[in-house]
N, C-alpha and C positions, 0 to 999 in steps of 0.2 A: 504493500500500500504506500509506503514512504517513497518508493521509487516512482510511483505514478504521480505523487504530489510534487516531486522535484521537477517534473516536466510540465505540469498543468499550467502554471503561469505563462510559460513560453508558448504553449499551444493556444491558450486563450488569446494572447497578444496577436499571434499570427492570424487566427480565425477572425477575430473582431476587426483587425485592420483591413483584411481583405473584404469583409462583408460591409462594414460601415464606411470604409475609406476615411475614417477619422482617427488620426494618430493619438490625439490627446486623450480622448475617452478610452481608447484601447489600452494605452499604457497605464492609465490610472487604474483600470480594472485589473490588469495583470499585477501591478504593484500591490493592490488591495488583497488579491488572492495569496500572493507570496507572504505578505505580512500576516494574514490569517493563519496560514499553514505553519509559519515560524513561531508566532507568539500566542495563537489561540485566544484565550480569554483576556490576555494582556495586550491585545492588538493595538490599542490606542497608545499606551506607553511605549510599546515596542516599535511602532511606526515612527513616533516622534524621535526616539533614540536613533533609528535608522536614518532619518532625515538629518539629524545632527552629524552622524557619521559621514554621510555624503558631503555635507558642507565642509567638513574638516579633511576630506579627501583631497590631497594635493593635485591629483589629476583633474578632478572636477574644478578645483579652484583655477587651475590653468585654463581649462575650457571656458569657464565663466568670464574670466578677464579677456580671453581671446574673443569671445562672442561680442562683448561690449565694445572692445576696441575696433573690431572689424565692422560692426554695425555703424559706428560713428564715422570711420574712415571712408567706407563706401558711400555713405550719404554725402560726405564732403566732396568726394570724387564726382558724384552726380550733380549736386547743386552748384558746383563750381564750373560745370561744363567740361571738366577734364576728360571724362569717359567719352563724351560726344566728340571732343577733339581727337582723342586717341582712335576712335572708330573711323573718323574721316581720314586720318593718316593711313590706317591699315587698308581702308577701302581703295586708296590710291595705288597700293602696291600688290595686294592680294585680291585678285578678281576670280570669281568662280568658286563653287562649293568645295572642290577638292583642295585648291590652294589654301582656302581659309581654314579648313579643318586640319590640314597639315601644319599650318602656322600655329593653330591652337595646340596641336600635339607637341611642337617644339617649345611653345611657351610652358607647357606642363613639364617638359624635360628640364627646362631651365629652373623651374621652381621645385626641384627635387628634394630640397633640404627638409621640407615639412609637408605633411599631407593636408593640413588645414590651409596653409599658405597656398598650396597648389590648387585646392578645390575652389576657394573663395576668389583668389586673384584672377585665375583664368576664366572662370565663369562670368564674373561681373565685367571683366574687360571685353569679353568676346560675344556676349549674348545678343547685344543689339546688332552687331555686325552679322552674326549668323542669321538673325531674324530677317534683316534686309536682303539677304542673299538666298532666302528660301530654304535654309537648313533647319530642320526641326530641332527644337530645344532638347528633345530626348537624346539626340546624337551628341550634342555638346555635354550634356549631363553624364551620359554613359562614358564618354571618352575621358572627361575630367576626373570622374570618380574612380575609374579603373586605373588611370595613371597615378593618381594620388595614393591609392592603396598599394600599388605594385612597386613604384619607384623607391619607396622607403626601405624595402627589403633588398632590392636588386642593386641599389647604388650604395657603396660603402662610406658615404659621407653625409648621412641624414640624421634626423633627431632620434631614430630608432637604434642606431648602431651602438651608442654607448651603453644603452640598456641591454641589448643583445649580447654584447661582449662581456658584460658583467655576469651573465648567466652561463656562458660557455667557458669562461676562464678556469672554472673549477675542474674542467675536464681536459685541461692541457691545450686549450685552443685560445688563440689571440686574434689580432686583426688580420694577420697574413692567412691564417687558417680559414677565417670567415670569408675573406676574398676568394680563396680557392673553392669555397662551397657555392659561390654565386652562380657559376656556369651550370650548376646542378639544380638551381631553383627554377624548375621547369614552368610552374604556373605563372609567376610574375613575368618571366621573360617572354613566354608565349603571349600573354595578354598585352604586354607593351608592344610587341611586334604586331599583334592582330589589330590593335586600335589604329596603328599607322597604316596598315594595309587596307583597313576599312575606309579610312579617311581618303586614301589614294584611289579607292574604287576597285581595288584588286580582289579583296575578300568581299563576297556578296552581303547585302543587308538581310538579316534574318528576323523573324518574329516581330516584336513590337517596333523595332527600328524600321523594318520594311514597311509596316503599317503607317508609321509616322511620315515617311517619305511619300507614300502613296497619298496620304491626306493632303500634304502640301502641294503635290503635283496636281491634284484634282481641285485646287483652288482654296484649300483650307488654310488655317493660320499656322505659322511656324511655332507659335506658343499656344497650346490648347489649354483652355481653362477646364480642368477636369472636375470642377465642382467640389474639390477637396478644401479642407480648412487651410487658411493661409498662416503658415508658421512664421513667416517673416513679413514685416510691414515696412518696406523701404520705398521711398518716393520714386516717381517715374523719371527715367533718364531724359525724357523729352521736356522736362519742366524748366530746364535752363538752356541758355544760349551757349553754343560750343565755344570753348576757349582753346588755348594752345595744348597740343598733345604732351608737351613737356610737363604740364601740370599733373599728368597721370604717370608718365614714364619716370620722372625724377623721384617722386615718393616711392614708387615700386622698386626702383633701383636702390634707394636708401634702405628700404625694408629688407631686401635680400642681402645687401651688404652688411646691415646690422645683425641679421641672423647669423651670417657666416663669421663675423668678427666676434660676436658675443656668445661663443660656444654653442651655436645652433639653438639659441633661445629666441623663440618667435616673439615673445613679449617685448624684448628689447627692440627688435626690428620694427614692431608696430608703433611703439612710442616714438622712435626716431622718425618713422614715416609721418606720424601725426605732427611732429614738430616741423618737419619739412613742408607739409601742407600749409601750416600757419605762416611760415616764412614766405612761401610762394603766393598764397591767395590774398593776404591782407595788403601787401604793397601794390598788387595789380588791381586792387579795389573790386575784386570779384565778390567780396563780402566784407562786412565790417567785423570788428572783433566780437561784438555781441552776437552777430549773425553766425559767425564761425562756431561759437560754443553752442548756440541754440541748435544749429544743424547737427553738430556732433551728438548732442543729447537726444535729438529726434531719431537719429540713426540707431543709437544704443537702445532707445525705447522700443524701436521696431523689432528688436531681437528678443523681446521678453518671452514670447511664447516658445520659441525654439530653445531658449535658455532653460525654461521650466521642463520641457520635454527631455532635454539632455540630462537635467537633474534627476528626473524620474528614471531615465535609462541607467544611470549610475547606481541608483538605489536598487533597481531590479537586478542588475548585474551582481551586486553584493549579496542580494537575497538568494539568487540562484546558486551562488557559491556556498552559502550557508546551508541551503537545503540539501547539499551533498551532490549537486549535479556532476561535478568533476569526478567524484569518487565512483559514481555509477557508470559514467562513460568510460573512464580509464581503468576501472577495477578489474576488467577481464584481461588486461594486458599483463602478461607475466613471462616467466622464464621458458614456458613451453612454446612461445612464438618462434617459428623458424627465422633465422637471421635475414633471409631474403625478403621476408614480409614486413620486417620492422619499418623500413622507410615508408612503404605505402600505407601501413596502419598509422604511422605517425602523421602522415599527410592528411588522411581522412578524418581521424579523430580530432586532430588539432583544428581543422576547418569546422567541424561540427561544434566544437566547444566555443570557438569564436562567434559563430553564427548564433549560438544559444545565449551567450552572455553579452554580446554587443561590444566587446572590448578586446583588444589584442594583447596589451601588456600583461594583464593578469593571467591570461592563458599561457603566454610565454613563461611566466614565472612558475606556473604549475607543470606544464608539459615538458619543458626542457629537462628538469630533474627526474622525470619519469623515463623519457625515451633515450636520452643520451647514456645514462648508466646501463640501460637495457641493451643498447647497441654495443657498448664496450664489453659487457659481460658475455654477449653472444658472438662477438667477433664481427659484427656488422660494421659497415663504414660509418664512422662518426660524422665525417663531412657530409655524406649523403643524408644522414639522419637530420643534421642541422638544416640542410637545404629542404628536406621534406617538411620539417616543422615550420620553417619560415614560409614555404609555399602554402601550407595549410592556413597559416595566419592570413595571408593575402586572399586566399579563396574565401574563407569565412568572413573576412572583413569586407570584401567587395560585394558579398551577397546578403549581409545583415542589414535589414531595413530599419533598424533602430540604433545603428552605430553612429557615433558622433560625426564621422566623416561624411556619411550620406546626407546628414542634416545640413552640413556646410554646403554641400553641392545643391541641395534643395534651396538653401538660402540664396545661392548665386544664380540659379536658373529659373526658379519658380516651379520646376517639375517636381511632382510628389516623390517622396522616397520609395513608395511602392512601385511607381512607374519606372523609376531609375533601375530598380532591381529586376523588374520584368524585362527591361531592355537588355540588361547585362546577361541575364540567365542563359540564353542559348549559347553564347560565346564562352561563358564561364564553364558550361557543361562540356563543350568541346575541349577547351584547354585543360579541364579537370581530368577528362578521360585520357588525353594524351600524356598528362603528367603521371597518371597512374601507370601507364605503359612504360614511361621513362624510368620511374622509380623501380618498377619490377625488373626491367632489363639491367639497369645499373646495379640493382641489388644482387643479380646473378653474376655480374662481371666483377664487382668490386669486393 
């Protein structure tokens, strides 16, 4: 019975989100069930304690500051006319759907240092350009979300690497060993390549992406209002007169440089970008000082709903862990597993855990100490097992519809989190199957 209870909040969330298409009500219900199962008659005090625990969670604190800063900065970009000016500049160089989506792909590649930076910056910068060129928002959302999730594992200079290295160093692995494992990270590498080939028109459009392009081809809108609740309330990009593209490019450059200089900390980069906006916009008289701060706070206020949903997502993630979800999923993995199967099992179970809890770092913290010692004891390749775990992180993260990164992509594109996952799914399934084949073959050879 306890095993069933551990899965019920997640199942409830999935079913309600698909039926009602309302993320807020669905996740509130799922959290309520998790609190009921955990605390029973002490549900009220237990829930309040769980909320306090989430508020003191450093990862949530990071997300909350990020959401506030991003909301204000994006609103400033729009109301200053910076994004419109950037769009006009891009339109002069990149003409046609393929060139624009390839440009968006390269922008994502340049924003590799952090998945939030990637999702928000690329989507807000490119969405009006893609709209004007008849590219469905679903394609931009799918490409940006996929790249954000996969680059952090496949590029050895991202916000994930320090955390990943801290987990593998106990097993005799360091930076060089992690780099050697990257060519074996089949899922993220396949998805990064696949998004480029789709943008170039080489890989065909499947499923929801194909339907989206058919809609636009038949005269429908590039951005379809799906009737879902609006998780982000940011003003229209058409509300301001276009200004110089430098007003967008320079703060973004400062943001990226700040992240790289300040030990891959995105908060430093965002604050420096905000300061850069102030120095640029006030002397140009794009807005007064009071208008600058009013615009910033309006943008931050527009991110309130998504901030609450992310808060509830962290609370549900912690509750799933406390309900024993990880013990149930990984409990069957033991010394009887043949060495050749350890990588593929590591890949699939890690992906399922990430999908279930909506977070990647907590899953890495739990799965690495399970699968790496198992690989060492059985004689399986440790590098291949690390690659399998990181591939599973990317697969689960890219398909979890209540993960923080998909909400960032929803904020940037306006496309619902459910629609983003539906668009990704057929490609993720193909890459997942090919990855399973790759881990099986390499498991036999290594």
